[in-house]
DOVODREN-894267 format. One record per residue (C-alpha): residue in one letter; x, y, z negated. Coordinates in steps of 0.001 Angstrom, whole numbers. Example, Ala and Ser with C-alpha at 12.3 -4.5 7.8 and 13.67 -1.06 7.14 Angstrom:
// DOVODREN-894267
A,12300,-4500,-7800
S,13670,-1060,-7140
//
This chain:
// DOVODREN-894267
M,77743,103378,-66489
I,76458,103844,-62907
N,73439,105787,-64205
S,75712,107994,-66320
I,77962,108752,-63333
R,74869,109530,-61233
T,73679,111867,-63993
A,77095,113558,-64064
F,76903,114244,-60315
A,73366,115590,-60743
L,74610,118320,-63090
P,76109,121234,-61073
D,78898,122055,-63541
L,80067,118449,-63948
R,79762,117811,-60216
R,81966,120839,-59553
R,84565,119603,-62042
I,84647,116080,-60594
L,84885,117293,-56986
F,87568,119821,-57967
T,89647,117037,-59555
I,89289,114839,-56464
G,90193,117771,-54202
M,93350,118608,-56152
L,94471,114971,-56043
V,93909,114900,-52271
I,96023,118062,-51898
Y,98789,116475,-53960
R,98745,113325,-51822
L,98920,115435,-48648
V,101905,117440,-49903
A,103558,114193,-51058
N,103924,113279,-47372
I,106014,116382,-46494
P,109663,115211,-46286
V,112562,116993,-47968
P,114530,119272,-45580
G,117629,117536,-44244
V,116584,113910,-44799
N,116744,111278,-42057
L,113232,110015,-42707
Q,113382,107117,-40225
A,116493,105662,-41885
W,114989,106102,-45351
L,111673,104452,-44450
A,113543,101573,-42827
F,115516,101081,-46040
T,112497,101247,-48403
S,110514,98819,-46230
Q,113297,96250,-46740
Q,113902,97042,-50432
S,110500,96189,-51901
N,111974,95262,-55318
N,114523,97952,-56139
Q,114304,98823,-59844
V,115714,102355,-59465
I,113469,103337,-56559
D,110392,101690,-58118
F,110896,103600,-61385
L,111428,106966,-59662
D,108461,106285,-57376
L,106236,105529,-60397
L,107025,108841,-62108
S,106729,110867,-58895
G,103236,109578,-58164
G,104390,107606,-55118
A,106377,110439,-53453
V,109865,108881,-53567
R,108945,106260,-50953
N,108382,109172,-48536
F,111355,111200,-49898
S,109016,114190,-49968
V,109300,117575,-51641
M,107327,115964,-54504
A,109994,113257,-54935
M,110617,114266,-58568
G,106915,114585,-59331
V,106258,115898,-62852
Y,109146,113948,-64414
P,111268,117079,-65228
Y,108250,118522,-67052
I,107777,115256,-68974
T,111482,115294,-69888
A,111263,118919,-71057
S,108185,118109,-73160
I,109985,115180,-74792
I,113011,117382,-75538
I,110772,119988,-77195
Q,109012,117294,-79251
L,112325,115878,-80469
L,113760,119325,-81281
T,110678,120636,-83125
P,111474,118915,-86484
I,115124,120031,-86205
V,114856,123662,-85027
P,113119,125915,-87627
Q,111892,128387,-84975
L,110078,125649,-83053
K,108603,124242,-86257
E,107304,127705,-87141
L,105760,128139,-83682
Q,104014,124776,-84016
S,102364,125921,-87258
E,101020,129137,-85670
G,98146,127373,-83924
E,97098,128190,-80371
S,99354,131242,-79918
G,102396,129256,-81042
Q,101450,126377,-78744
N,101249,128784,-75794
K,104794,130007,-76523
I,106018,126405,-76747
N,104378,125682,-73375
K,106165,128663,-71815
L,109468,127455,-73223
T,108761,124011,-71764
Y,108252,125543,-68319
Y,111528,127482,-68591
I,113413,124301,-69493
T,111739,122398,-66647
I,113374,124504,-63885
P,117068,123785,-64685
L,116151,120185,-65510
A,114493,119862,-62095
I,117627,121150,-60335
L,119893,118781,-62277
Q,117542,115869,-61745
G,117356,116645,-58034
V,121133,116223,-57750
G,121113,113125,-59962
Q,118175,111512,-58213
I,119679,111950,-54740
R,123012,110526,-55893
L,121241,107701,-57714
V,119360,106794,-54545
G,122704,106843,-52743
L,123887,104006,-54994
S,121243,101766,-53450
L,122342,102526,-49883
Q,125184,100647,-48233
G,126391,103740,-46387
G,125883,106031,-49371
I,123670,109099,-49417
E,125338,110294,-46191
S,123366,107682,-44245
I,120056,109460,-44940
M,121197,112986,-45949
P,124350,113756,-43941
N,124465,117427,-45004
F,124129,116942,-48755
G,127090,118135,-50833
F,128583,121237,-52406
A,131696,121462,-50234
G,132245,123287,-46952
G,129251,123955,-44736
N,126949,121663,-46719
L,126310,124211,-49480
L,123354,126010,-47849
P,121505,122805,-46760
T,122051,121362,-50253
I,120623,124459,-51950
T,117656,124351,-49551
T,116993,120708,-50443
L,117197,121332,-54198
L,114964,124423,-54018
A,112375,122464,-52024
M,112360,119623,-54574
T,112212,122052,-57523
G,109375,123967,-55857
G,107535,120681,-55311
T,107847,119848,-59003
M,106502,123225,-60106
F,103663,122933,-57568
A,102775,119500,-58978
I,102764,120927,-62536
W,100534,123789,-61380
I,98067,121334,-59815
G,98107,119314,-63039
E,97328,122398,-65124
L,94478,123340,-62773
I,92968,119869,-63119
T,93238,120042,-66917
D,91591,123486,-67067
E,89011,123279,-64275
G,88505,119546,-63706
I,88015,116335,-65659
G,90889,114538,-67381
Q,94528,115289,-68105
G,96055,116670,-64906
V,99651,115424,-65142
S,98500,111907,-66003
L,95979,111912,-63149
I,98720,112847,-60663
I,100799,109831,-61707
F,97622,107736,-61726
G,96829,108737,-58138
G,100304,107732,-56962
I,100042,104315,-58618
I,96621,103623,-57110
S,97794,104694,-53634
G,100520,102032,-53714
I,98219,99111,-54583
F,96978,98332,-51060
P,100440,98251,-49387
N,101719,96013,-52194
V,98733,93648,-51878
A,99335,93498,-48129
R,102948,92520,-48856
I,101693,89493,-50817
F,99489,88350,-47938
A,102455,88756,-45600
L,104504,86045,-47364
D,105552,83352,-44867
D,105206,80362,-47196
Q,101519,79498,-47599
T,102073,77753,-50953
A,103981,80760,-52274
R,101219,83064,-51015
I,98483,81110,-52838
F,100442,80904,-56103
T,101392,84592,-55909
I,97796,85729,-55355
A,96573,83525,-58227
A,99355,84815,-60496
F,98545,88422,-59526
L,94855,88072,-60432
L,95536,86202,-63685
I,98344,88494,-64892
T,96459,91686,-63977
I,93290,90641,-65851
L,95211,89472,-68927
S,97420,92590,-68887
V,94426,94934,-68738
V,92732,93129,-71650
V,95901,93199,-73779
I,96629,96834,-72900
V,93123,97905,-73946
V,93386,95949,-77217
I,96831,97334,-78080
Q,96219,100900,-76869
E,92897,101180,-78693
G,93972,99161,-81745
Q,94458,101092,-84966
R,94985,100572,-88662
R,92581,102650,-90739
I,94018,103769,-94068
P,91243,104671,-96551
V,91331,108217,-97958
Q,89343,109582,-100896
Y,88645,113314,-101267
G,88066,114837,-104699
R,85311,117258,-105638
R,85897,120732,-104217
V,84455,124111,-105216
R,84091,126807,-102567
G,82408,129965,-103781
R,79153,128924,-105419
K,78977,125578,-103649
V,80316,122321,-105065
Y,81233,119605,-102553
Q,81189,116063,-103884
G,84089,113736,-103122
Q,83761,111616,-100009
S,85546,108689,-98403
S,87210,108738,-95012
H,90167,107133,-93268
V,93351,108008,-91384
P,93591,106095,-88067
L,97132,104936,-87220
K,97447,103610,-83661
V,99306,100377,-82945
N,101013,101995,-79952
T,101506,105630,-80908
A,104377,106108,-78457
G,102414,105203,-75308
M,104582,105016,-72170
I,107404,107230,-73502
P,109704,104365,-74709
I,109699,102765,-71236
I,110590,106130,-69680
F,113371,106617,-72245
A,114781,103131,-71724
Q,114686,103273,-67940
S,116380,106684,-67976
I,119179,105314,-70145
M,119504,102238,-67910
T,119921,104377,-64788
F,122363,106882,-66334
P,125520,104663,-66544
P,125318,103660,-62836
L,125070,107347,-61944
I,128212,108203,-63944
A,130122,105114,-62745
N,129513,106115,-59125
F,131952,109016,-59521
F,134775,106582,-60434
V,134339,104304,-57396
T,137322,105189,-55197
G,137761,102023,-53137
S,141332,101514,-54363
G,140668,97963,-55563
G,142088,98584,-59046
F,140563,97466,-62321
I,138793,100782,-62985
D,137482,100866,-59422
R,136133,97296,-59591
F,134598,97855,-63043
A,132962,101137,-61955
F,131595,99430,-58826
Q,130019,96637,-60898
I,128379,99172,-63219
S,127225,101384,-60331
T,125486,98436,-58636
F,124241,96893,-61892
S,120564,97809,-61514
S,120457,97048,-57773
Q,121691,93421,-58078
L,118736,92045,-60012
D,118250,88995,-57813
L,118582,85805,-59854
R,119481,83798,-56771
S,122263,85945,-55281
A,123669,87793,-58332
P,122688,85915,-61511
W,125293,87444,-63821
P,123598,90814,-64503
F,120054,89409,-64481
G,119668,88128,-68036
L,121906,90858,-69495
Y,119922,93642,-67811
W,116463,92450,-68867
S,117583,91563,-72421
F,119144,94989,-72895
Y,116090,96619,-71320
F,113756,94833,-73784
I,115890,95892,-76768
M,116013,99505,-75565
V,112225,99704,-75127
A,111572,98206,-78566
A,114145,100492,-80255
F,112779,103631,-78606
T,109243,102621,-79626
F,110232,102681,-83310
F,112281,105870,-82856
Y,109617,107869,-81038
T,106829,106674,-83343
D,108814,107825,-86406
V,109326,111236,-84788
M,105622,111602,-83996
I,104509,110563,-87504
Q,106979,112987,-89106
Q,105656,115834,-86951
Q,102083,115119,-88047
N,103143,115387,-91715
L,100137,113415,-92915
P,101018,113347,-96679
Q,101203,117145,-96905
T,98009,117536,-94864
L,96120,115146,-97145
Q,97420,116867,-100292
R,96455,120290,-98958
Q,92927,119087,-98205
G,92544,117424,-101609
G,92696,113883,-100255
F,94621,110873,-101515
I,95039,107193,-100704
P,93479,105081,-103507
G,96174,103499,-105644
I,98990,105607,-104097
R,100374,108752,-105714
P,100370,111923,-103553
G,103674,113214,-102214
K,106675,110970,-101596
R,104852,107734,-102523
T,102179,108490,-99922
A,104822,109305,-97306
D,106678,106036,-97994
Y,103441,104045,-97837
I,102379,105574,-94503
T,105868,105041,-93048
A,105865,101373,-94108
V,102412,100759,-92596
V,103346,102524,-89368
R,106532,100475,-88942
R,104665,97204,-89532
I,102008,97888,-86917
T,104592,99429,-84543
F,106329,96052,-84389
A,103373,94689,-82388
G,103426,97740,-80126
A,107194,97450,-79569
V,106981,93770,-78597
F,104034,94530,-76313
L,105852,97358,-74494
G,109035,95273,-74224
I,107228,92339,-72609
I,105367,94659,-70235
A,108674,96276,-69197
V,110525,93008,-68470
M,107593,91234,-66797
P,109165,91454,-63276
G,112267,89662,-64573
I,110164,86998,-66304
M,108193,86289,-63134
Q,111336,86142,-61013
A,112818,83591,-63441
F,109591,81551,-63206
G,109842,81700,-59433
V,113366,80274,-59510
L,112413,77520,-61964
L,109281,76541,-60001
R,111000,77131,-56628
I,108317,79551,-55460
D,109869,82392,-53482
G,108203,85788,-53832
I,106078,85059,-56900
E,107590,88122,-58587
Q,105487,90172,-56137
S,102509,89336,-58370
V,103684,91824,-61001
L,104971,94391,-58502
V,101559,95227,-57008
V,100952,97271,-60151
S,103804,97134,-62642
G,103082,96672,-66338
S,104116,100246,-67091
G,101892,101419,-64237
L,98968,99457,-65660
I,99465,101159,-69031
I,99165,104531,-67301
V,96157,103469,-65211
V,94221,102021,-68169
G,95093,104949,-70427
V,94087,107563,-67826
V,90807,105783,-67019
I,89841,105538,-70715
D,90813,109164,-71400
T,88916,110465,-68342
M,85823,108421,-69217
R,85880,109815,-72739
Q,86118,113388,-71488
L,83251,112784,-69076
E,81246,111209,-71891
S,81844,114224,-74149
Q,80608,116531,-71371
L,77449,114413,-71035
L,76845,114281,-74792
M,77116,118085,-75015
R,74207,118199,-72554
H,72253,115574,-74555
Y,72805,112740,-72093
E,73805,109244,-73129
G,77453,108384,-72445
F,78736,105062,-71134
I,81416,104234,-73730
K,79703,102331,-76531
//
């Protein structure tokens, strides 16, 4: 592997691509430290330094590539673009125009990409408002304590528009950097941006473990961190790379004067087709009710006010010692949501691929299965069986912080949940996936130049 990387740097074109990718990531990290106009950065940093285990902030920080902790112009990261892409993917089987564009090849894909960019802008503005209000739920003094001029009433309108335009511009700049990396560098740009943010947060989180006061807790937490990280990486690689290969037989074909004999092949069906999307879906749904409930908190002390307050603080009270009532309910519901969205999104992706029609058009068939509806039913049944393993895997990865906190309470070891917060399970999925994808792209570049790759 070291020799292959040295060979890659020896080739001028590959060296330029690698250095360009590193340079773009450095630029992104620099811009991620520019604060949003109108924010009281000292008050925000003081709050985030105390709230090291806030589910809302941790999730937003993951998707922004580490920019939420600085409340920078990149605080939304590429999440609006990811949301727009998911919306387009879900609407493609429903809207005939989108389905027709998808079948037009590269020109149709370019039009779909343009439409995705157009949808990203209003989504970024709406998410900017929602994200700021959602962060305000975690603050005792509300959003006014860090952004005193945010609001759409009176003299706050112009500062609010300035803030939203800065955050929207940061999102579009991040997308532009991602596209440049994809076109001119190595790897998938948007994924690398999120990857860079996750990696940048590892060292501060490790330092937080070593800062634990209890020496016994510090030793157990470090041991748990090493053990869980190694096991998680192994399981993630096995699940992410695992696939069920369905055998396919092609009949004899005649093209012009040539006769092609039938051959055998296979259709690879991945165990985890959905990737990280179900966790993003589930976390978005989990943070939406607190955002809506916040508008019904009036301070009157009535039933609706008390109920809305409990819902609005639901995701910020996940401490088993001080507020045990929402703990088990939150993580159980979170696990169910992740598993359900895994099945849902996988079904959507398989339907978009339309494998039975593709096989029939190419003259292929699954031995023992009739073409057409029987083939579609067979593929759907196989996909749902193997997706069960992927759904359980993603669910466990998502609720791992809650599991470790429960272990800490049972074993009376304070702070052991920090072992899974250095790099969250969902963050590890992104890191492992991006590393494997980037290595494969680098390997393909080497193989095109007749050099041996390093993935065997």
